[in-house]
N, C-alpha and C positions, 0 to 999 in steps of 0.2 A: 139582441138581434137574432132573428130567426135564421135557421140554416136551410138554404134552398137545395133542392135535389134536381140534378140534371142527368138524364140517362147517359149522354155522351158529353163530356167536358173536354175541350181543347184548350190547353194553357199556352198562349202565345198566338198573336195574330200576324205573324210574318207570312211569307209566301207559302211555306209548307202548311201551316195551320189553316190558312184561307183556302188552299187547294183541297185539303181534306174535307173541310166543311162544304165546299161547293160540290165536290163529287158525291159526297153523302147526300146532299140535297137533291142532286140530279137523279139519284137512285131512290128517292123517297124516304130517306132517313135524315131526321133533323138532329142538329147538334148545337152546342153553344160554345163560343170562343171567349176567352177571358184575356184581355190585352192590357199591359201596363201603361201604354200611352193613353193620354186623356181624351184624344179624339183622332180622327183620320188625318187632321191637319196639324197635329201637335208638333211635327218636325218634318223637314224636307227629307224625303227618302233618298233621292239622288242616286248617282252611279248608273253606269250602263251594264247590261247583262247580255251575254250571248246565250240564246236559248237553243239547246241542242235538239236535233230531230229525234234522237233515240231515247230521251227521257223527258226533258222539259216540255217539248212540244207534244209528246204523248200524253202527258198529264193534262195539258190544255185541251187536247182532243177529248179525253175522258170527262173533262169539265164542261164540254160543249162550248168552248170559248176560242177555239183555234181560229175561226174566221175573224173574230174581233181582234185577236192578237195580231194577225197579219196587218191590220190597219195601223198598228203602233210601231211597226218596224222602222228603224232609223236607216234611211237610204244612204248607202256609203259606209255604214257602220262596220262592215266586214273588211274594210280596207285595213291593211297592216303595214307597219314600218318598223324595221329593226336597225338601230343606229349604234355606232361605237362612241366611246367617250370623246373622241376628237371631232365628232360631227359627221363622220363618214356613214352614209347609208349603205348597209349591207344587204338588206332585203326590202322590197317595196311591192305590195300587192294592192292595187287601187280599184279592183272590181268587186262586185257583190256576189260572185259565185260562192257556193257553199251552202251548208245546211245549218248554219249557226247564226241566224240574223240577230242583230243587236236591238234591244229595246231599253227604254228608261225604266229603272226599277219602280219608280213612283207611278208611272203609267200602268205598269203591269199590276202593281198592288191595287190601284184604283179599279182596274178591270175586274179583279177577283172580288174586291169589296162590294162593288156595285151589283155583282151577280147574286149576292146572298139576300135572303129575306131580311126585312127590317128587324132589328133587335137581336140578330144572331151574335153580333160582337158586343160584348160588355166592356166598355172602355174604363180606363183608370183602375184596373184591378190587377195589382202587382202581387203575385204569389210570394208568400214567405216560406211555405213548406207544404208537405203532403204526408199523410200517414194512412196506413192500411186499416180498414175497419173489419176485415174478414169477409169471406165469401166473394172476393173479387171487388168489393166496394172500397172506395177511398174518400178521404176528406182532404180538401185543400183550403188553406187559410190565406188571407190577404192582408196587406198593410193597413187597409181601412178598418180592420177588425171583423170583417165579414168572413164567412166560410161557406163552403158548399160540399155536398156529397154527390158521388157519381158512381154509376155502374161500370163505365169505361172511361178511364183517364188517359188522355193523350198528351204527352209532353212535347210541345212544339216551341219550347221557350228558350232555345238558343244554347250557346256555349256554356253558360253558367246556370243551366237548368236546375230548377227547384224540384223537378219531378224525377230527374235521373237517379238521385240517391235511393229511390224505391227499388231500383233494379241493378244498380252498379255503383261501386265505390270509385270508379275512375274519374279523374279530373283533368281538364285540359292542361298541357304543359307548354311553356314558352319554346317556340321553335328556334330561337336565336336570330330571328329577323324582326326588325322594327320598321314601321312605316311612319313617315310624316306626310300627311295628306294635305294637299293644297288645291285651291280653285283659282282660276283666272277667268273672269267674267267678260262677256262680249269680246271674245278673243280676236275675231277678225279685225275689229275696229280699234280696240284698245291694246291688244297684244299681238300684232301681226307677225312678229318674228316667231313667237311661240306657236301661233296657229299654223304657220307654214311648216314648222318642225314636226308637229304632231300629225298633221294631215287630217284626213276625213274620218278616221276610225280609231283603231287601237295602235299604240306606240310603245316600244320598249327600247331602252338604251341600257347596256350592261357593260361592266368592267370592274376589275379589282374587287370582287365580292360585294358589289353594290350596284345601284342603277335607278332608273326612272321608269315608271309605268304610267301611261296616261290614256285617257279616252277623250274624244270630242263628244260632248253631250248634245242632246237634241235642241237645247236652248242656245247653242253656240258657245258655251263655256268649255273650258278645259278642266278636267278632273285628274289630278296628278298624285302619284305616290312616289316619294323619294324613299328608297328602300336600301337598307344596309344591315350587315351583320353587326350586332351590338350586344353588349351585356343587357340583361333584363332591366337593370336600373338606369340605363343611359337616358331614356326619355325623361326620367325624374330630375335629371340635372339641368334640363332646359326650362326656361320660364315662358310658357306659352301664352301668358297674359301680355307679354311684350313681344309682339310679332316681329319687330325689326331685329331684336336680339336673338329670338328663336331661329329666324331664317338665317342669320349670320352664322349661328352655331351649327346648323345643319350643313351649310355650304362649306364649312371647314373640312368636311368629309368628301367634298367633290372638288378639291383644289386641282387645277390643271384640266378640268373638263371644259369642253367647249362652252362659250358664254351663252349660246342659244339654249343649251341644256340647263345651265345654272339659273337661267332666267325663269325656268318653270317653278323655282322656289323664290328667287329674288323678287320677282314681280307679282307674286301671289297676293290675293286679297283675303284669303283665309288660310289658317294653318292649324292642323289638329294631329295629335299623336295617336298612333295605333300600334299595339303589340300584336304579333301574329301567334296565335295559340293553336294547338291541335290535340285531339284525343289520340291515344295509341292506335297505330294501324292495326286493324283487326278487332277493334273494340266490339264486344258483344256481351250478352247476359243470358242467364237462364230464364226460362219462361216464368213470369210472375203474374198470377191471375189478375185480370182487370186493368192492366196498365201497360203502356208501351211508349216508345219515343220515335220521333222523326226529325229529319233535318239535322241542324247543328247539335241539338240535344243528344242525338244518337251518334254522330260521327263528325264533329267539327274538325276541319282540316284546313291547311293553308290554302290560299286561293290560286295556287299555281297550276292547277289542272282545270280551272274554270268550271268546276262541277257543283259548287256549294248550293246555289239557288236551284239548279236543275235537279239535283238529288233531292232537295227538300220538297220540291213540287211533286216529283215522281213518287217519293215516299208517301206524301199525302194522298195522292190519287190511288196508289196501290193498297194502302191501308184502308181507304174508304171502300174500294171495290171488294176487298176481302170481307169487310164487315157486312156490306150489302149482300154478298154471296152466301153468308152464313148468318141469317137473321135470328136464328134460335141458338147459336153456339158461338159466343164471342171468343171463347178460348181457341176454337178451331180457326177462327179468322185471324187471331193474333199470331198463332203458331205458323200459319201459312205465310203471313206477312213477314215475320221475322226470319223465317227460313230463307226467303229470297233477299231480304234486306242485308243480312250480314255479309254474304260474299260480294254483293255489288258495292257496298260501302267500303269494304276492305280493299277492293281493287282500285277504287278511286282514291282512297287515302294513300295507298302505296304509290300511285301515279303522282299525286300531289307532292308527297315527300321526296320522290325522285326528281321531280321538276325543280323543287326548291334547291336540292343539292346541286343540280346541274346549273341553274341560273346564277347561283351565288357562289359557285366554285371558282377556282383559279382560272379556268378556261370557259367561263360562262358564256361570253359572246361567241366564241368559236363553236362551242357545242350547240348553241341555239341555231347558229347558221347551218351547222351540219344536220340538226334535227329537222329544220324546215326544208332543206334541199335534198335530203337523202331520198333514194328511190325505194318506196316501200315494197316493190316487187323484186328488189335485188336479193340474191341468195348468197352474195359474198359476205 
């Protein structure tokens, strides 16, 4: 099998990799993406994302897609509700004010995919490893036995990146929080009690170092995470092939919670385990010729600052703009990109870690109420 050469190879076709390719294309620089999924329709992307004005939306502006993005916004998605374990609503915001509109991850991914030239994404290419060839060039191998060489290798391949070992020995660690993810479909008609509890947008219920986080999706379903502090092996003790047994096991950790909250698991039609991992706060690396990272490959963090997708897209756009600004000096481009990358990712990772500690601490509910109701102009 012959080895193909690509001047710029992006490993990973998530939001960050797609944004990098799009911004490069807008600036007259072509690239190739190698994605492990077999097609754009291989799986449901799912999940709602709040896209922040200061990073995610800036990336979409650099990509020339901001106007199209506004057509995807979920009206009412910025509504927010915070509830205690007993069903008491402590905070409720039901308007659309703010600069963090909600969109469906799948819709956003499709917007980016459809903006790229045909053939940019090479599907069904799962990387197994990468090695340096010298002079800034690298080789990447794939599970199908193929390989490629490239002058600029971009690792956009997530938390368990196969590219990261070229620049760093760091590996994600378990944060101590496990999620059990559920879905309730056609919520208004089939699960009206749960639909009423969650409301129109984002919902949180916290207490005793555990809680529920939920979104209303654009298709009318509810996407829920039951979250709790647990040993790393706890999820392995549950049989997720038996949904009834798995749901019952999860609900033993929510004894005494209001039945409207327990129903977010009890009435669910899907159930999936998720462990929450993070790289060390402040993860960085020394400049390595011809290779860099973006998104979760560079700074995977817990989701409790809401920055993961936004940072991945902003990383992608900033990297692409740096490459376009230094057409004859890739190393200058990568040095400039990483100089800005490290402090911004450290700040967000620190915020995420602090939010995790707050939400799942002994006073999680009270501290969340204080966080959302405090006066940011107060000097006391």
